[in-house]
N, C-alpha and C positions, 0 to 999 in steps of 0.2 A: 576529540573536540566534543563538547557538550552538544546535546540534540539542539539547544536554543542559542549556541554561539553563533554570532554573525558569520556568515558564509556557509553554515552547515547545510548540507543537503538533505532533504527529508521527502518522502512520499506520506501523504494524508489519506486515510481510508477509513470509511465507516464499516462496522463490523457487527455482528451479532447472531443470533440463531439461524442457521443455513441448512438446508437441504435435510431437515428433520434432526438437526443436531444442535444442541445448545452451544452457546460459545465457550463455556468451561469445559466441555467434552472437546470441543475442537483444539482448545489450547493445550489440553492435557494429551491430545492425540498427536500435535505438531511437537510439543516438548519431547516425546517419545521417538518421533522421527529424527528429530535433530541429536537426540541421543544415540540412535542406533547407526545413523549414516552421515551425521555432521551437519545435516541441513534439511530443511522441509520447503514444501510447495505450499504457499497460501494461495489459494483459488480467488478469482475477481472476474468481471466482465467490464464492457464499458471502453470506449476509445481515448478517455482522458488520458490513460496511462497505458497506451498500445505499447506492446513489449519493444517492437523493432525500432518504430520512428520517435518514441518519447523516452521511455526508461531506461532502455540499454545506452543510447548515447548519452544521456544525462549522467547515469552513474559512471560511466567510464571516463566523463569529464570530472566528476568530482574525485573518483580514484585516482586519476593522473595527477591532481594536486595534493595527494596525499589523505584525502578524507574518505568518509564512510557516508553512505547514504541509509537512512534509518527510516524504517515504515513506522508510522506512529498512527496508532488505531484508536478511534472514538467508538465506545461501545454504544450501540441504539439498541431499544427494545424492538421486536418483530413486530411490523404493522400490517404485513401482507400474508395471506394463507400461504403463497407460493414458497415463502422462507421456511415452511413447515412440510413441504412436499418432498417426498423421496426423489432422488436424482441420480442418474447413472454416473458412475465413477469414470474418470480418464482414465485411458490405457496407455497412451503415449504423449511425449512433449517433445518440444523443437526449439531450438533458438530463433530460426528464421522463418518458421511458419511452413517451410518446405520439406525439410529433412527431418522425419520424425523417428523418435527411439523410444523403447519402453519404458515406463516408469520404473524406477529401481523398486525392488522388492521392499513391502512394508509401507510404502508411500500411497495414501489415498487423497484423491483431491474429487470433489462431486461439484456437479452444476455450474462449473466455471468455464471459460473459453481461455482464460489466461490464468498465470500463477506467478507471483513474486518467489524467488528463492531466498529464504531467511535463514538466518542462524540468530543465537543470542536472544531468543524471545523471552521476555521478562514482562512482570507487571511493573508498571510505572506511571504514577498518577500526576499530572500536571495541566498546566492550561497552555495550549499552543495559541501564540498571540496572531493571529491573521494580519493585524494591523502592522507587524513587523516582517511580513513574509510576502514574496511575489512569486508568482507562477515562473517556474525555471525551464520548462521544456513545452514544445508542442505549438499549436496555433495561438494560444492566448498568452505566451511567453511576454514576461514584463509585466502583466496585470497585477495589481494589488490583490493578494489574498482574500482582504476582506470584501472585496467585491466579487471575487470568483466563486467561493466556496458557498453554497446555498445551506440554509438552515435544514434541520433534519426533515426528510421527505423530499427535498429539492433534487434537481436534476444532477447537480454537481456532487457527488459523495466521494469522489477520489481526486487528488490533485498532487502534481509534482511540485515542490515549492523550494525556495531559498530563502534563508533567514537574513534580514538585512540588520545594519547596525541602529537604526532608529525607527521611530514612526514614519510610517509612509503616509504622506499629506494626499487625501482624496476628496473629490467634491462629494461623493454620496459613500456612506458607510453600509456595510452589509453586518455580516456575522464578524464580532470582533476577536474572539477567542473560542476555541474548542477544548471540551474536557477529555485528555488523552488517558487511556486506560491502559494499553499495552504497547510496548516498542519491540522492535526487533531489527537487526543490521541486515541490509541487503548482501546478497552472497553472488558473485559472478556466475552465470551471466545475467543477473538481477531479475529478469522477468522473461517468462518464456510462453509458448503456445502450447495449448492442450488439445488433446481429441481422444 
């Protein structure tokens, strides 16, 4: 199933320089992790994509219907000094937030509370049409993507979305499309807790 095919499951997030590392360096490190152990942990924060209550159930629903959830990443320029600050690396991960185990050797995730488990990370440039997507999980489920995702610098920089068949009629339009730079497939258990 293509990334933008109706019914496709996806998670959108903004990415860029983080914890003193450029996006190019992060991507290179994640590609090496995937090559070495078969998957990588892509760190993030915020509750829009809470591992246990949002991402895991959504991804399992898509997997049960034979689909794959893809992480679609919009590259943004750093706008805060905190993105350049050094951060401590996580040492442990957990599926449920209660039972933690050590991160696999060679995996490094910094400055993040959660992480997506990814495979097949690749550069892929296209426009993600928010006018054809709805929030697919969590408290805002059903809300049109164009009314949910904020412009760069807004509060909503991550979203679990499902692509619809056609344009979604809304009274108010927000961001209509997002330029995607990188795509990865989510790998079971899809999203985890870090510490």
